[in-house]
N, C-alpha and C positions, 0 to 999 in steps of 0.2 A: 914346614909350617904345619902345626897341629890341626887336626880336624876340628871343625866348629861343632861345639856341643851346647845345646840349649842351657842358658843360665851361666855359661862361663865367660861370655863376652857379648857385647852388643852387636847384633847382626846388621849388616847393611849390604846393599846390592853389590858393591865392589868386592867385599870380602867373600860373599857368597858366590859370585860369578867366578872368582879365582879358584875357589874350592871345587865348584862344579867342573871347571876345565881340568883341574888336577885329578879329580876322581876319574874322569873319562880317560885321560892319558895313562892312568894306572890300571885301567880296565875294571874299575869299581863302579859298574853301571847301576847296581842297586842303590849304592850310597848316593849316586847322582840324583836318582829319583826321590830318595828319602829327603835329601836336602831341599829339593825343589818343592816337595810337599810342605816342608817346614816353613819355607819362605812364604808360601800361600797362607798358611795358618797364621803367620805373623803379619799378614796384610801387606807384604812387600810387593811392589810393582815390578814384574819381570821386564827385561829388555832383550834386545837381539843377542847380547852376550850371554844371557840366561838361556834363551831358547835353543841355541845351537848345540851346546853339550847335552841338553835334555833330549832333544830329537835324536842325537847320536846314540844315547842310551836306549831310547825306544827302538831305534833301528837295529841295534846289536842284539837286544833281547827279543826282537820281533813282537813288540807289544803294540799291535795295530790300534786297539781301542784307546790305549793311553795316548798314542800319537795323535789320534783324531781329536782327543780332548785338548791336547796341547795346541794343535792347529787352530781350534776354536779360540783359544786364548790369544794366539798370535794375531788372528784377524781382529779381535776386539782391541788389541793393543796398537794396531796399525803397523806392525812389524813385518807383514807378509811381503812387502815390496823390497825389503832388505835382501840383497843378493846372496848373502851367506845363509840367512834363514831360509830363503827360497831353495837354495841348493840342498840344504839339510832336510827340508820337507820332501823334496823329490827322492832323496836317498832313503829316508825313513819309509815312505810309501812303497818304493821299489823293493826294498829288502823285506817288507812285510807282505808283499804280494798284491799291493793295491796300485797297479799300474794305471788304472783309469784316473785315480786321484792324483797320482804323480804327474800324469800328462796334463791334468787340469791346472795344477800348480805351475808347470812349465809354461803353458800357454799364457797364463796371466802375468808372468814375470815381465817387467818393463825392459830388462836387458838380460842377455845370456852370456855366460863365460864358457870357456872350454870345460869347466867343471860341470856346469848345468847340462851341456850337451852330453858329455861323457857319462854322467850319472844316469841320464835318461836312456842312453844307448845300452848301458850295462843292465839297467832294469828290464828292458825289453828282452835282452838275451837271457837273463835269469828266468823270465816268465815264458821262455820258449818261442818268442816272436822274433826270429832272426831277420825276417824280411823287413819288419818295421825298424829294426836297428840299422839296417843298411840304408833305408830311406832317410832316416834321421842323419846318418853320416853324410849322405849326399846333400841334404839341406844345410847342414853345418858348413860344408865346403862352399856352397853358394853364398852363404853369409860371411865368407872370408874369415872364419874362425879356425885357427891353426890347431890341428889335433896334437895330442901328446902321446907318450908311450902307453898310457892307460887307455886312451881312446882306441889306439891301434889294437891293443889286446882284446877289447870288447868287440870290435868289428871283425877281427880274425875269428873270434869265437862264434860270431854270427855266421860267418862264411862256412866254418866247420860244421855248424849245426844243420845247415840246409844244403851242404855239399856243393857250393858254388865255386868251382875251381878257378874259372876265368876271373871272377870277381876277386878271389883271393890273390891271384897273380897280379892283378892291377893294383890291389892294395899293397902288395909286397913292393912294387915299384915306388909307390909313394913313401913307404917306410925307408927305402934306400935313399930317396931324395931328402928325407928328414933326418938322416943319420941316426935312426933309432934301431937299426938291425942288431947292434951289439948289446942292446938291453936284454938281459937274460929272460925277462918275462915276455918280451916281444918275440925273442928267438924261440922260446918254448911254445908260444902260441902259433908261430909260423910252422913249426914241426907238426904240431897237432892238426893244424888246418890242412897241410899238404897230405899228411897220412890219412886223415878222415875223408879227404876228397880223392884218394886213390893214387896220389903221386909220390910214391916212396922215394923215387930218385931225387926229387926236389927236396923232400924232407931230409934225406941223407946229406945233401949239399949244405943245407942250413946247419945241420948237426956238426959237420966237419969244420965249418967256418966259425962256430961259436968259441969265443975266447975262454969262457968258463961254462961249466955245466953243473946242474944239481940233480937231485933225484927226480924232479918233475921232467927235466930234459930227457933222461934215460927212459922214463915211463912213457912219455909222449912218443919217443922214437920207436919203441918196441911194442907198444900196445896193439897196433894193428898189423904187426908182421905175422 
C-alpha cells in the first residue's frame, strides 16, 4: 500500500490508522508523527487505534513533550481507559524517563494485563529502581497475573542490579515451573543475574544447559570472570 500523500486521496481514520501502524512496523517513526500531525490539520478525530502507534513512535524517539501532548488529547477523547492505550502510555513514559507519570497512568487503569505489569516493571528497572520492580512483581503475583518471559527478564535484571542472590534463586525456581528457562532471553538474564550476584557456578550451570547461545550469552557469561 502506497503512503498517503495530501491531495492524492481522501483521508479517513481507517486508512490513516492502517498507515500509522505500517509506519511503526517499518520503523518509520518520524513518518508516523508527520501523518498524525496531518490528521490533526485535517480536523480528523483520533481514536485508540490512532494513539497506540503514535505513542509507540514517541517512546522510541524519546519525545517526552510530544508524548505529554498526545496524552492530553487521549484524555480529551476519553480513550485513556482503553487497555492498549494505557499500556502504550506507560511504555512511552517509562522509555522517556517519566516513571512518576507512568505510575500515575498505571494506578488509574481500570484493569491490568501482564503487559501493563511488565511494562511498569521494566520501566522501574530502566530508571534504576530495582527494589520497586521487585515490589511490583510481588503485587502482580498477589493479583494472580501470570508472568511471561519478558516479565522474568525484567525481574532478573532487577535482581542483578541490586545483587539479591536469594531473590534471584527464588525467581529461577518460578521460571523452571513456568517452563521459560529455555527461552534465550531468560537464559541470558539468568546468567547475568548469577554472575553479577557472585555465583559463577550457577551461571555456568545455566550456560551449559542452554540449547542455543548468542553473543549476549557469551558476553554475560564472561563479563564478570
